[in-house]
DRENMI-433283 format. One record per atom (N, C-alpha, C, CB): atom name; z, y negated, x. Coordinates in pm, 1 decimal. Atoms other than C-alpha are relative to their C-alpha. Glycine has a CB too. Example, Ala and Ser with C-alpha at 12.3 -4.5 7.8 and 13.67 -1.06 7.14 Angstrom:
REM residues 2
[N [0.0 119.0 89.0]],
[CA [780.0 450.0 1230.0]],
[C [0.0 -120.0 90.0]],
[CB [124.6 -2.7 -99.2]],
[N [-6.0 119.0 -82.0]],
[CA [714.0 106.0 1367.0]],
[C [73.0 -109.0 -77.0]],
[CB [-141.5 -46.2 41.4]],
REM end
This chain:
REM residues 78
[N [-94.1 35.4 120.3]],
[CA [-4427.7 15291.0 20850.8]],
[C [114.2 117.0 9.1]],
[CB [-88.4 1.7 -161.0]],
[N [-118.4 -91.6 4.5]],
[CA [-4071.7 15442.4 20843.7]],
[C [41.9 21.7 -152.0]],
[CB [125.2 -63.7 87.0]],
[N [-35.4 -35.8 128.1]],
[CA [-3965.0 15604.4 20518.1]],
[C [141.4 91.0 -2.9]],
[CB [-123.8 76.0 -60.4]],
[N [-142.1 -55.9 14.5]],
[CA [-3600.7 15691.3 20408.8]],
[C [26.8 39.0 -141.8]],
[CB [109.0 -104.4 44.8]],
[N [-37.8 -36.8 125.0]],
[CA [-3510.8 15889.0 20099.3]],
[C [142.6 15.6 -32.3]],
[CB [-60.1 109.3 -26.3]],
[N [-135.8 -22.3 19.1]],
[CA [-3171.4 15886.1 19950.0]],
[C [38.3 -12.8 -160.1]],
[CB [78.7 -102.8 90.7]],
[N [-49.1 19.2 120.2]],
[CA [-2969.0 15894.8 19632.4]],
[C [111.2 -106.6 -15.7]],
[CB [40.8 120.2 -41.6]],
[N [-97.6 115.7 27.7]],
[CA [-2752.9 15603.9 19492.4]],
[C [78.1 21.5 -126.2]],
[CB [-75.2 -136.5 -12.5]],
[N [-86.4 -2.2 122.4]],
[CA [-2471.3 15621.1 19234.7]],
[C [104.8 -106.9 31.6]],
[CB [68.3 149.7 -31.5]],
[N [-84.6 108.1 -21.5]],
[CA [-2302.9 15296.0 19228.1]],
[C [47.8 -64.8 -146.0]],
[CB [-77.9 -104.2 92.9]],
[N [-39.3 39.1 123.7]],
[CA [-2068.4 15215.1 18934.6]],
[C [-9.2 -165.4 -17.8]],
[CB [142.4 56.6 -20.8]],
[N [13.6 147.5 18.3]],
[CA [-2090.3 14843.3 18782.7]],
[C [129.5 -64.9 68.9]],
[CB [-11.6 -40.4 -164.0]],
[N [-129.9 45.6 -53.7]],
[CA [-1726.7 14779.4 18907.1]],
[C [-33.2 -6.5 156.3]],
[CB [131.3 106.4 -40.2]],
[N [14.2 10.7 -153.5]],
[CA [-1823.2 14860.6 19275.0]],
[C [-116.9 -73.5 37.6]],
[CB [-8.3 135.1 68.0]],
[N [107.1 107.7 -16.0]],
[CA [-2154.7 14679.9 19244.9]],
[C [41.6 -139.1 17.0]],
[CB [-85.5 -0.5 -113.1]],
[N [-46.9 124.6 -1.7]],
[CA [-1956.0 14372.2 19198.1]],
[C [28.4 -60.8 137.3]],
[CB [110.5 -0.7 -77.3]],
[N [2.9 41.2 -149.0]],
[CA [-1879.4 14372.3 19576.5]],
[C [-126.9 -44.0 60.3]],
[CB [43.2 109.6 81.8]],
[N [119.4 27.9 -58.7]],
[CA [-2233.4 14358.3 19658.0]],
[C [-46.6 -134.8 -62.8]],
[CB [-98.9 116.8 -19.0]],
[N [57.1 125.7 69.4]],
[CA [-2311.9 14093.2 19387.4]],
[C [72.8 -123.1 55.8]],
[CB [18.8 6.1 -164.0]],
[N [-74.8 124.7 -45.3]],
[CA [-2035.8 13860.5 19503.0]],
[C [-16.5 -17.6 137.6]],
[CB [146.7 3.0 -29.0]],
[N [29.0 26.2 -156.6]],
[CA [-2135.4 13899.0 19880.0]],
[C [119.0 38.5 68.8]],
[CB [-35.1 -155.9 40.1]],
[N [-112.3 -55.6 -88.5]],
[CA [-1811.8 14063.2 19982.0]],
[C [-52.8 114.7 84.9]],
[CB [124.0 52.5 -87.9]],
[N [63.5 -106.9 -72.0]],
[CA [-2017.5 14361.3 20095.8]],
[C [-159.4 -45.6 -0.6]],
[CB [31.3 152.4 -74.9]],
[N [128.5 47.9 -18.6]],
[CA [-2365.4 14243.5 20227.3]],
[C [-93.2 124.7 41.1]],
[CB [2.4 -115.5 107.8]],
[N [95.0 -113.1 -44.3]],
[CA [-2503.6 14581.2 20363.5]],
[C [40.2 131.6 -73.9]],
[CB [7.0 23.7 164.3]],
[N [-23.5 -119.1 80.4]],
[CA [-2539.8 14912.6 20178.4]],
[C [-17.2 111.8 109.2]],
[CB [-105.5 14.1 -131.9]],
[N [5.8 -115.3 -110.5]],
[CA [-2470.1 15222.8 20399.7]],
[C [-19.9 132.5 -88.1]],
[CB [151.8 9.5 101.5]],
[N [37.6 -131.3 69.7]],
[CA [-2632.3 15555.9 20280.2]],
[C [-34.6 106.9 106.7]],
[CB [-127.5 -20.7 -100.4]],
[N [51.5 -112.6 -80.6]],
[CA [-2697.2 15895.2 20417.6]],
[C [-135.8 68.3 -78.1]],
[CB [127.5 114.2 19.4]],
[N [123.9 -55.3 45.0]],
[CA [-3048.2 16015.9 20369.1]],
[C [-12.7 140.0 -32.3]],
[CB [-89.8 -24.2 89.0]],
[N [31.0 -142.7 35.9]],
[CA [-3170.1 16349.3 20231.3]],
[C [-5.2 86.0 139.2]],
[CB [-148.6 8.4 -84.5]],
[N [3.8 -79.9 -130.1]],
[CA [-3244.9 16458.7 20603.4]],
[C [116.1 -34.9 87.4]],
[CB [-132.0 -25.6 79.8]],
[N [-117.8 1.8 -97.5]],
[CA [-2897.6 16354.7 20733.8]],
[C [11.6 -126.4 62.2]],
[CB [-10.5 103.6 108.4]],
[N [-4.9 128.3 -77.3]],
[CA [-2987.1 16010.5 20883.0]],
[C [74.0 -116.5 -81.0]],
[CB [-150.2 -45.6 35.6]],
[N [-69.5 104.7 63.1]],
[CA [-2756.0 15732.8 20805.4]],
[C [-80.3 -131.7 22.6]],
[CB [145.0 -8.6 54.2]],
[N [78.9 137.5 -19.3]],
[CA [-2917.2 15385.6 20746.5]],
[C [88.6 -105.4 -84.9]],
[CB [-172.8 7.9 -62.6]],
[N [-55.5 127.3 73.1]],
[CA [-2809.3 15034.0 20616.9]],
[C [-129.9 -76.9 -32.2]],
[CB [110.6 -96.6 97.1]],
[N [88.8 111.7 38.4]],
[CA [-3008.9 14770.2 20438.3]],
[C [72.1 -97.9 -76.6]],
[CB [-117.4 45.2 -78.0]],
[N [-50.6 115.2 80.7]],
[CA [-2939.7 14441.6 20268.6]],
[C [30.3 31.7 -145.9]],
[CB [-100.5 -111.3 3.3]],
[N [-21.4 -28.6 136.5]],
[CA [-2773.6 14476.5 19947.0]],
[C [-75.9 -87.9 -102.3]],
[CB [140.2 -9.4 -23.8]],
[N [90.6 80.0 94.2]],
[CA [-3004.4 14204.2 19795.3]],
[C [-118.3 77.3 -49.9]],
[CB [-53.2 -125.7 69.4]],
[N [128.5 -80.8 27.8]],
[CA [-3271.9 14481.5 19786.2]],
[C [35.4 79.9 -132.8]],
[CB [-42.5 107.8 132.5]],
[N [-38.2 -99.0 131.7]],
[CA [-3063.7 14669.8 19499.1]],
[C [-14.3 -89.8 -138.1]],
[CB [177.8 63.1 11.7]],
[N [-12.2 74.3 131.6]],
[CA [-3065.0 14372.2 19249.8]],
[C [-95.8 35.5 -114.2]],
[CB [-18.0 -143.1 25.9]],
[N [89.1 -25.1 108.1]],
[CA [-3368.1 14464.8 19060.6]],
[C [19.3 143.8 -77.1]],
[CB [-140.3 -11.3 57.7]],
[N [-32.5 -132.2 48.0]],
[CA [-3217.1 14814.4 18993.9]],
[C [130.4 3.6 -76.3]],
[CB [5.7 95.2 113.9]],
[N [-132.4 12.3 50.3]],
[CA [-2884.7 14694.7 18844.6]],
[C [-18.0 10.3 -157.9]],
[CB [70.6 -139.6 50.0]],
[N [-6.3 -10.6 162.2]],
[CA [-2818.3 14809.4 18461.0]],
[C [132.7 -14.0 -16.8]],
[CB [-53.9 138.4 -74.5]],
[N [-143.6 14.2 45.8]],
[CA [-2504.2 14788.4 18263.9]],
[C [72.1 121.3 48.8]],
[CB [14.3 -13.5 -159.8]],
[N [-58.3 -118.7 -50.4]],
[CA [-2435.1 15138.6 18403.9]],
[C [17.5 3.0 153.9]],
[CB [-81.9 113.0 -43.5]],
[N [-12.0 25.8 -152.9]],
[CA [-2455.6 15017.6 18770.9]],
[C [-145.8 36.6 49.2]],
[CB [125.5 98.9 79.7]],
[N [136.7 -44.5 -67.0]],
[CA [-2732.0 15167.5 18996.7]],
[C [13.0 148.9 20.4]],
[CB [-31.9 -76.5 149.1]],
[N [17.0 -143.6 -35.2]],
[CA [-2816.2 15540.1 18986.1]],
[C [-130.6 49.4 8.0]],
[CB [64.4 80.9 -88.6]],
[N [129.9 -68.0 -24.2]],
[CA [-3120.9 15733.3 19109.1]],
[C [-24.7 37.2 140.9]],
[CB [-111.1 -84.8 -44.1]],
[N [64.3 -39.4 -137.2]],
[CA [-3328.2 15851.6 19399.8]],
[C [-79.9 -118.0 24.6]],
[CB [-93.3 140.7 2.1]],
[N [79.6 119.2 -45.2]],
[CA [-3480.4 15575.6 19608.3]],
[C [-59.6 30.7 129.1]],
[CB [84.8 -128.4 11.4]],
[N [47.2 -10.1 -130.1]],
[CA [-3690.8 15534.1 19901.2]],
[C [-20.5 -136.7 54.3]],
[CB [-122.5 80.2 5.7]],
[N [-5.2 116.0 -77.6]],
[CA [-3668.7 15260.4 20164.2]],
[C [-117.6 11.8 98.9]],
[CB [138.8 -16.1 69.6]],
[N [107.2 3.4 -112.8]],
[CA [-3977.9 15175.3 20377.2]],
[C [15.6 -128.3 70.1]],
[CB [-152.3 13.3 -54.3]],
[N [3.7 114.7 -84.0]],
[CA [-4007.0 14943.0 20658.2]],
[C [-93.9 24.8 121.7]],
[CB [142.1 -35.2 45.1]],
[N [93.7 -20.7 -102.0]],
[CA [-4215.8 14891.9 20964.6]],
[C [65.9 63.3 134.5]],
[CB [-67.3 -135.2 27.8]],
[N [-48.7 -82.7 -118.7]],
[CA [-4163.5 15069.7 21317.7]],
[C [125.4 -72.7 58.7]],
[CB [-118.8 16.1 116.7]],
[N [-112.6 90.3 -59.5]],
[CA [-3919.4 14771.9 21410.5]],
[C [108.6 -13.3 -99.3]],
[CB [-51.6 -146.7 39.1]],
[N [-101.2 1.6 113.7]],
[CA [-3706.6 14831.7 21094.1]],
[C [-6.5 -137.7 -63.7]],
[CB [151.6 31.7 50.9]],
[N [10.6 125.3 71.7]],
[CA [-3831.0 14509.3 20939.1]],
[C [-89.1 1.7 -111.0]],
[CB [-39.7 -102.3 84.5]],
[N [94.8 -7.5 128.3]],
[CA [-4007.6 14425.5 20617.4]],
[C [44.1 107.1 -104.2]],
[CB [-153.3 36.9 44.6]],
[N [-39.9 -103.1 81.0]],
[CA [-3777.6 14659.2 20419.8]],
[C [-40.3 -18.6 -151.4]],
[CB [144.2 14.4 15.9]],
[N [40.6 0.7 147.2]],
[CA [-3899.5 14757.5 20059.5]],
[C [61.9 111.5 -60.3]],
[CB [-152.4 6.6 -24.8]],
[N [-85.1 -114.9 79.3]],
[CA [-3668.4 14950.4 19814.9]],
[C [-74.8 25.1 -119.4]],
[CB [157.0 -42.2 -43.0]],
[N [59.7 -42.3 120.7]],
[CA [-3832.1 15148.0 19533.0]],
[C [82.6 115.5 -65.5]],
[CB [-143.8 42.5 27.5]],
[N [-49.8 -116.7 65.9]],
[CA [-3696.0 15395.4 19273.3]],
[C [-106.5 114.0 -0.3]],
[CB [42.3 -36.4 -143.0]],
[N [91.1 -95.0 16.2]],
[CA [-3842.3 15733.7 19300.7]],
[C [0.1 48.9 -169.8]],
[CB [37.6 117.6 108.5]],
[N [-12.5 -49.1 130.9]],
[CA [-3951.8 15868.8 18965.8]],
[C [49.1 145.8 -8.8]],
[CB [-128.1 -14.1 -66.2]],
[N [-59.7 -138.4 18.8]],
[CA [-3764.9 16174.6 18826.6]],
[C [-110.0 91.9 -43.4]],
[CB [118.3 1.8 -107.9]],
[N [75.4 -99.8 47.7]],
[CA [-3967.0 16476.1 18790.2]],
[C [26.8 80.4 -123.2]],
[CB [-8.1 74.8 90.4]],
[N [-44.8 -62.7 131.0]],
[CA [-3976.8 16627.8 18446.1]],
[C [-37.1 138.9 2.5]],
[CB [-61.4 -67.2 -125.4]],
[N [26.3 -155.6 9.8]],
[CA [-3949.3 16999.9 18398.5]],
[C [-2.1 43.4 -141.2]],
[CB [111.8 86.3 75.4]],
[N [10.9 -34.3 138.4]],
[CA [-4066.2 17130.7 18058.8]],
[C [31.5 139.7 -14.3]],
[CB [-133.1 -29.8 -55.8]],
REM end
């Protein structure tokens, strides 16, 4: 299983390009410096009125198939 961690900060206005299908792939640079791309459709579940913001992890098989995108939980410091 391959795992890629990265941060996303996409405004609602910018997300419209993904929503409308003008842009079909998301390109990001991971925390370790690797650049990846994945289908914009994976982001739909994370859209809010403020856009999409947070730390995410993309997992896929060794052939880069079966991609799954999840939001990482923020760690709380007391």
